[in-house]
C-alpha positions in Angstrom: 0.0 0.0 0.0 1.4 3.4 -1.1 1.6 6.0 1.7 -0.8 8.9 1.6 0.6 12.5 1.6 -2.0 14.2 3.8 -1.8 18.0 3.3 -3.1 20.3 6.1 -4.0 23.9 5.3 -2.1 26.4 7.4 -4.0 29.7 7.6 -3.2 30.7 4.1 0.5 30.4 4.4 2.9 28.0 2.8 3.2 25.7 5.8 1.7 22.3 5.1 1.3 19.1 7.1 3.7 16.2 6.7 3.7 14.4 3.5 5.5 11.4 5.0 4.3 7.9 4.3 1.9 6.9 7.0 2.3 3.2 6.4 5.1 1.0 5.3 3.4 -1.6 3.0 6.3 -4.0 3.0 5.8 -4.6 6.7 2.1 -5.1 7.2 -1.1 -4.2 5.4 -4.2 -3.0 7.2 -7.6 -2.3 5.6 -8.5 0.4 8.2 -5.3 2.3 7.4 -6.1 2.1 3.7 -9.8 3.2 4.2 -8.6 6.0 6.5 -6.2 7.3 3.9 -8.9 7.3 1.3 -11.3 9.3 3.6 -8.5 11.8 4.5 -7.7 12.4 0.9 -11.4 13.1 0.3 -11.1 15.7 3.2 -13.4 13.6 5.3 -11.6 14.0 8.6 -14.2 12.3 10.7 -14.5 9.3 8.4 -10.7 9.0 8.3 -10.5 9.2 12.1 -13.0 6.4 12.5 -10.8 4.0 10.4 -7.6 5.2 12.1 -9.1 4.6 15.6 -9.7 0.9 14.6 -6.2 0.7 13.1 -4.7 2.0 16.4 -6.6 -0.7 18.3 -5.1 -3.4 16.1 -1.6 -1.9 15.8 -1.0 0.2 18.9 2.8 0.2 18.7 3.0 1.3 15.0 4.2 4.9 14.9 2.8 5.4 11.4 -0.7 4.6 12.6 -0.4 7.3 15.3 0.9 9.8 12.7 -2.1 9.2 10.4 -4.5 9.4 13.3 -2.9 12.7 14.4 -3.3 14.1 10.8 -7.1 13.3 11.0 -7.3 15.0 14.3 -5.4 18.0 13.0 -7.8 18.4 10.0 -10.7 18.0 12.4 -9.5 20.9 14.6 -8.8 18.7 17.6 -5.3 20.1 18.1 -4.5 19.0 21.6 -5.2 15.3 20.8 -3.4 15.7 17.5 -0.2 16.9 19.3 -0.4 13.9 21.6 -0.5 11.5 18.6 2.4 13.3 16.9 4.5 13.0 20.0 3.8 9.2 20.1 4.8 9.0 16.4 8.1 11.0 17.1 9.4 8.5 19.6 11.7 5.5 18.8 11.5 3.0 17.2 10.0 5.3 14.6 12.3 6.0 11.6 14.2 9.3 11.3 12.0 10.4 8.4 8.8 9.5 10.2 9.9 11.4 13.4 10.8 14.4 11.3 7.3 14.4 9.8 5.7 14.0 13.2 7.7 16.9 14.7 6.8 19.0 11.6 3.1 18.3 12.1 3.5 19.1 15.8 4.8 22.5 14.9 1.7 23.0 12.6 -0.6 22.2 15.5 1.1 24.6 17.9 1.2 27.3 15.3 -2.6 27.1 14.8 -3.2 27.2 18.5 -0.9 30.3 18.8 -2.8 32.0 16.0 -6.1 31.4 17.7 -4.7 32.9 21.0 -3.4 35.9 19.1 -6.8 36.5 17.6 -8.2 36.6 21.1 -5.4 39.0 22.1 -4.1 36.5 24.6 -0.6 37.6 23.9 1.1 35.6 26.7 -0.5 32.3 25.6 0.2 33.1 22.0 3.9 33.6 22.7 4.1 30.3 24.5 2.5 28.4 21.6 4.6 30.1 19.0 7.7 29.1 20.9 6.5 25.5 21.0 5.9 25.6 17.3 9.3 27.1 16.6 10.9 24.4 18.8 9.1 21.6 16.9 10.2 23.0 13.5 13.8 23.2 14.7 13.8 19.6 15.8 12.3 18.5 12.5 15.1 20.4 10.7 17.7 18.6 12.7 16.3 15.2 11.6 15.8 16.4 8.0 18.1 19.3 7.2 17.2 21.4 4.2 13.5 20.9 4.5 12.3 24.2 3.0 8.8 23.9 4.5 10.1 23.4 8.0 12.6 26.3 7.6 9.9 28.6 6.3 7.4 27.8 9.1 10.2 28.2 11.7 10.8 31.7 10.4 7.1 32.5 10.4 6.7 31.2 13.9 9.5 33.4 15.1 8.1 36.4 13.4 4.7 35.9 15.1 6.5 35.4 18.4 8.2 38.8 18.1 5.0 40.3 17.0 3.2 39.1 20.1 6.1 40.2 22.3 5.8 43.7 20.9 2.1 43.8 21.3 2.5 42.5 24.9 5.0 45.3 25.5 2.6 47.8 24.1 -0.1 46.5 26.3 2.1 46.6 29.3 3.2 50.1 28.5 -0.4 51.1 28.0 -1.4 49.5 31.3 1.4 51.3 33.0 0.3 54.6 31.5 -3.2 53.9 32.5 -2.1 53.0 36.0 0.0 56.2 36.2 -2.9 58.2 34.9 -5.3 56.5 37.5 -2.7 57.2 40.2 -2.4 60.8 39.0 -6.2 61.2 38.9 -6.4 59.7 42.4 -3.7 62.0 43.6 -5.5 65.0 42.0 -8.8 63.9 43.6 -7.2 63.5 47.0 -5.6 66.9 46.6 -8.9 68.4 45.6 -10.6 66.7 48.5 -7.8 68.1 50.8 -8.2 71.5 49.4 -11.9 71.3 49.8 -11.5 70.2 53.4 -9.1 73.0 54.1 -11.5 75.5 52.5 -14.4 74.2 54.6 -12.3 74.5 57.7 -11.3 78.0 56.7 -15.0 78.8 56.1 -15.9 77.3 59.4 -13.2 79.3 61.2 -14.4 82.5 59.5 -18.0 81.7 60.5 -16.9 81.1 64.1 -14.9 84.3 64.0 -17.8 86.3 62.7 -20.0 84.8 65.4 -17.5 85.7 68.0 -17.3 89.3 66.6 -21.0 89.5 66.5 -21.3 88.4 70.1 -18.6 90.9 71.1 -20.5 93.6 69.3 -23.8 92.6 71.0 -22.1 92.6 74.3 -20.6 96.0 73.7 -23.9 97.3 72.6 -25.6 95.9 75.7 -22.9 97.4 77.9 -23.3 100.8 76.2 -27.1 100.6 76.7 -26.6 99.9 80.4 -24.2 102.8 80.7 -26.7 105.1 78.9 -29.4 103.9 81.1 -27.3 104.5 84.2 -26.5 108.0 83.0 -30.2 108.7 82.3 -31.1 107.4 85.8 -28.4 109.6 87.3 -29.7 112.7 85.4 -33.2 112.0 86.5 -32.0 111.7 90.1 -30.1 115.0 89.9 -33.1 116.7 88.2 -35.4 115.4 91.0 -33.0 116.7 93.6 -32.8 120.2 92.0 -36.6 120.4 91.7 -37.0 119.3 95.4 -34.5 122.0 96.5 -36.4 124.7 94.5 -39.7 123.6 96.0 -38.2 123.8 99.5 -36.9 127.3 99.0 -40.3 128.5 97.7 -42.0 127.0 100.7 -39.5 128.6 103.0 -40.2 132.1 101.6 -43.9 131.6 101.9 -43.7 130.5 105.6 -41.3 133.4 106.7 -42.7 136.5 108.8 -44.1 139.5 106.9 -42.7 143.0 107.1 -43.7 144.9 110.4 -44.3 141.8 112.4 -42.2 140.9 115.4 -40.8 143.2 118.1 -40.7 146.9 118.3 -37.3 147.1 116.7 -38.6 145.1 113.8 -36.0 142.5 114.2 -37.1 139.0 113.8 -35.1 136.3 115.1 -34.8 133.3 112.9 -36.8 130.4 114.1 -34.8 128.1 116.2 -33.5 125.1 114.6 -35.8 122.2 115.2 -34.5 119.7 117.7 -33.5 116.6 115.9 -35.4 113.6 116.8 -33.1 111.0 118.0 -35.0 108.5 116.0 -34.7 110.7 112.9 -30.9 110.5 112.9 -31.0 107.0 111.9 -33.3 107.9 109.0 -31.0 110.7 107.8 -27.9 108.6 108.2 -29.6 106.0 106.1 -30.0 108.6 103.2 -27.4 108.7 100.5 -24.7 111.3 101.1 -25.8 113.6 98.2 -29.4 113.7 99.7 -28.1 114.7 103.2 -26.0 117.5 101.6 -29.1 118.8 99.9 -31.0 118.9 103.1 -28.2 120.6 105.0 -28.0 123.3 102.2 -31.7 123.9 102.5 -31.6 124.5 106.2 -28.7 126.9 105.9 -30.4 128.7 103.1 -33.5 129.3 105.3 -31.4 130.8 108.1 -29.5 133.1 105.8 -32.7 134.2 104.1 -34.3 135.3 107.4 -31.3 137.2 108.5 -31.1 139.0 105.2 -34.7 140.1 105.4 -34.3 141.3 109.0 -31.3 143.5 108.0 -33.3 144.9 105.1 -36.2 146.0 107.3 -33.9 147.6 109.8 -32.3 149.8 107.2 -35.6 150.9 105.8 -36.9 152.0 109.3 -33.8 154.0 110.0 -34.2 156.0 106.7 -37.8 157.1 107.5 -38.1 160.9 107.9 -41.1 162.2 109.9 -42.9 165.0 108.2 -43.1 168.3 110.0 -45.9 170.3 108.8 
């Protein structure tokens, strides 16, 4: 049975799956391998996988069977299982050529996984997968030097790896810039909050100071009103004292003796000072000093007034001239 060159499309690039013979007809012939090769050539990956599964059960130690089964899995998009089958095919006692093909197909599977991760912008995972792909292509070249497909795919995997590293660096820089911007915005916000707190404290202090000033003004105004009230009360007391003194003088003039009354010489002795009632001394002493001074002045004024009147009448009588006619 001739080996089947199973080609796997590789995202529109020149990389292809292994074209190694999947079976060595001079060793053993198996109908399931032949049927699987036919279905894989017809691009029926599921049908080919069905036949390869039965072939693996019958020939579990044949590396070529695992290689063919891995190709069917690769075409069906089951990349993890395909990589496991390629790894089994790349171990001894597989031939050098078959191991080179298995490693080449391993690189194809890793590359497809890396491309899917890059599409999802999972740059770290994409870098890991492209490294695995490049490593598989290198190992295939060591076993089969000069393989142009393996060399081309190795260069392509390295380019995609650098591309993902650059994109990862850009994302890291962008994240750092965003973080710095967030930190700056946070610092600005904290500074604004601090300034607002300081302003509120200043406003509160100003309000407190204004309240204190207002209280002082109110207190000064109340003190001034009290002073004015005391002055008004003092003036009223003084005015009442003056009115009382004037009334006492008028009363004293009305109660004094008229002209011609008294003794022959016309002299009128001032009325004797009234004896102080021992009980009244307590009352006078209980009066304020200014009131006692007013009373004393009134009594002295009455005595002086009576004496002045007596002297005036005496002079008038001495000047009388009797008419002689």
